[in-house]
N, C-alpha and C positions, 0 to 999 in steps of 0.2 A: 572683501573682508568686513568684519564687524568690529567697531571700536565702541567700547562701553557696554551697556547692558542690552542683552537680546530682548527685543519686545515682541517678536513673533517667531514661532516655529511652524514649519510646514513639511509635508512629506508628499512625494509623488513617485509612482502612482499611489492610489489608495492602498493602505495596509490590508492584509487579509482580515476577514471578518473576525472580530474578537480582540484585535490588537488596536491600540491607539497611541497617539503621541501627546505628551503633556504640553499644554500651551505655555507653561511657565519654565519647565526644566528641559524639554526636549527629549525626555526619557520615553522610550517605547515599552509599553507594558501590556499585560492581558493575557488571555488564553485563547488560542485559535479555535474558532467554532466551526470552521469549514475546512475541508480537506484541500490541501495544496500539494500537488504531485511533483512539482519541480520548484527549484529555488527561485525566489522573486527578488530582484534588486530594486531598492527604493533610494531615491535622493532626499536627503534630509537638509532643509535649508534654515539657517538662523539669520535673522535680519533685524535691523532697526533703521532709524532715519538716516544713519550714516552709510549704510550699505548692507551687504549680505555675504555669506559664505556658505558652502555646502559640502557635504560628504555623502558617500553612499554606504548603505548597509544591505546585507542580503539575509533574507529570512526564508525558512522552509528548507526542504519540504515538511509538511505537517500531515502526518498519518498516524494511525494507532500503533503500528508495528513497523519500526524503521531499522533496517539491518545495520545501518551505519552507527546507530545509537546502541542497539541491543547487543551487537556483536555478530560475527559471521554466522549465518544460519547453518544448521548441521548438514554435512554432506554424508552422514552415516545412516544407513537404512535401519539400524537397531536403536538409534537414539535421535529421532527427529526433534527439531525445535518445536516446543509446545506453544500454540497460540490460543489464548483464552478469549473465546468469542463472546461469552456471556449471552445476552438476549437481544443485542442490538447490532446493526451493521458495523463491520469493522474494515479497516483498510490497512494494507501492507505494502511496503516497498522493499524489494529485495534485489539481489544481483548475483549473477554467476559469471565468472571471468574465464571460464574454459580451463583447460589443463587440469591442475590438481583441485580446482574449485569449480568443477563443471556441473555440480548437482546441488540442489537444496531439497531437503526433506522437512516437511512441516506437518505437524499433527494438530488436530483440533477436534472439539466435541460440540456437536449440535445438541442443545439441551432438550429434555423432555418437553413436549408441548410445542415444539418449533420444528421447522425444516429449513434447510439451506435451499432457498429459492433460486439463487444464481451465484455464480463465481465469476464476476465480470472483470475482464481485462481493462484497466483504466490507464495504464502507461506502458510504453515499450520504447526503450532506447538502445540501439545497437547498430553496428554496421552489418550485422548478420541478421537477416530477416526471417530466420527460421529457428524457433526453439521448440521444446517438447514439454508437455505436461501430462501427468497421469494421476489417477486416484485409486487408492487401495482402502479396504476396510480395516480398521484396527489402529492401534497406537504406534505400530511400527510398520515398515515397508516389508511385506512378505511375498508380494507377487513376483519379485525378481524382474526379469524381462519378459515374462510370459504374458502375452496380451490378453489371453482368455481368463487369466486370474485377476485381472484389473477390473475395476468398476467402470473405467473409461479412460481414453487417452487420445491425444491429438497434438499435432504440430500447431504452433501459433506464431504470429508476428505482428508487425506494426499495423497491418491492415485489419487486425482483429480488435483493436482498441474500441471498447464499447460493446464487445461481444461477450455473451455468457459462455464461458469455457465449459460448463457442465453440459450444455446442449452440444457444443462443438465436439466434445469428447464422447458424445453418444452415451452419456450416463442414463441408465434406464429410468424413465419417468421424468427426466430432466431436472431432478432435484434430489436432495439427500435427506433421509429421515433422521430422527434423533439417533445419535450414536457417535462413535469415534472413528475418525478417518485420517489418512495420511496422503499428502500431496507430494509428488515428485516433479521437480522442475529441472530440466536438463538443457545445457548448452555446450556443445563440443567446440563451437567456433569462437567468434569474438565475444568480448565481455558484453553482457546484456543486463540492463536494469528493467525490472518488471514491476508493475503495480497491479495489485488485486483488490477487489472489494468483495467481501463475504456478505451476501444479502440474505438476511434471515426473515422469515415471516412466522407469525404465531398461528397455530391451528385454531379453528373455531372450538369453542367450549364443547367438550364431550366427543370430539372427533378424534380419529387416530389416522396415522399415515405411515405406510411402510413401503 
């Protein structure tokens, strides 16, 4: 325990990049500058010459698009959840629970002068090691379950963390040109959390890509 004025505050392990703890108040503040895919539990200790006491705080995950904050991603083919990519890499953490919440539909636009170089699986948590992802052109899902109408599709699981799902889904050319697309993530089994990184690259000046 601490009796009297706290003279030192410390935190262990180190806080995610961009966050810091005040030496005088123990308040944790800042804006995360690095992606954190899973919650991190830190021990905060207050101490002085008479002793110390501690408590735990949990921070994260820190991603650009977090379903638990934004609300349930759309399970409707005609009204996908819109993801604003802009011109920099973006991260997303979503989940499908099976049953009535077995699918997520997400739409995004690759801006002119850029291409989506990779759609990398960064996290996968489930007792079911097989999920499904597919890609369609346009702001809604129009391909139905017709494989030939999709730009690409594939099963994926925990062994694919770090894998580019565009390549795994056999998307022509391995990347997506400027335009609007929709992703379908499906899980008919156990609840599954998945993390995706949209990796954009700028085209050289004067060049085109299709």
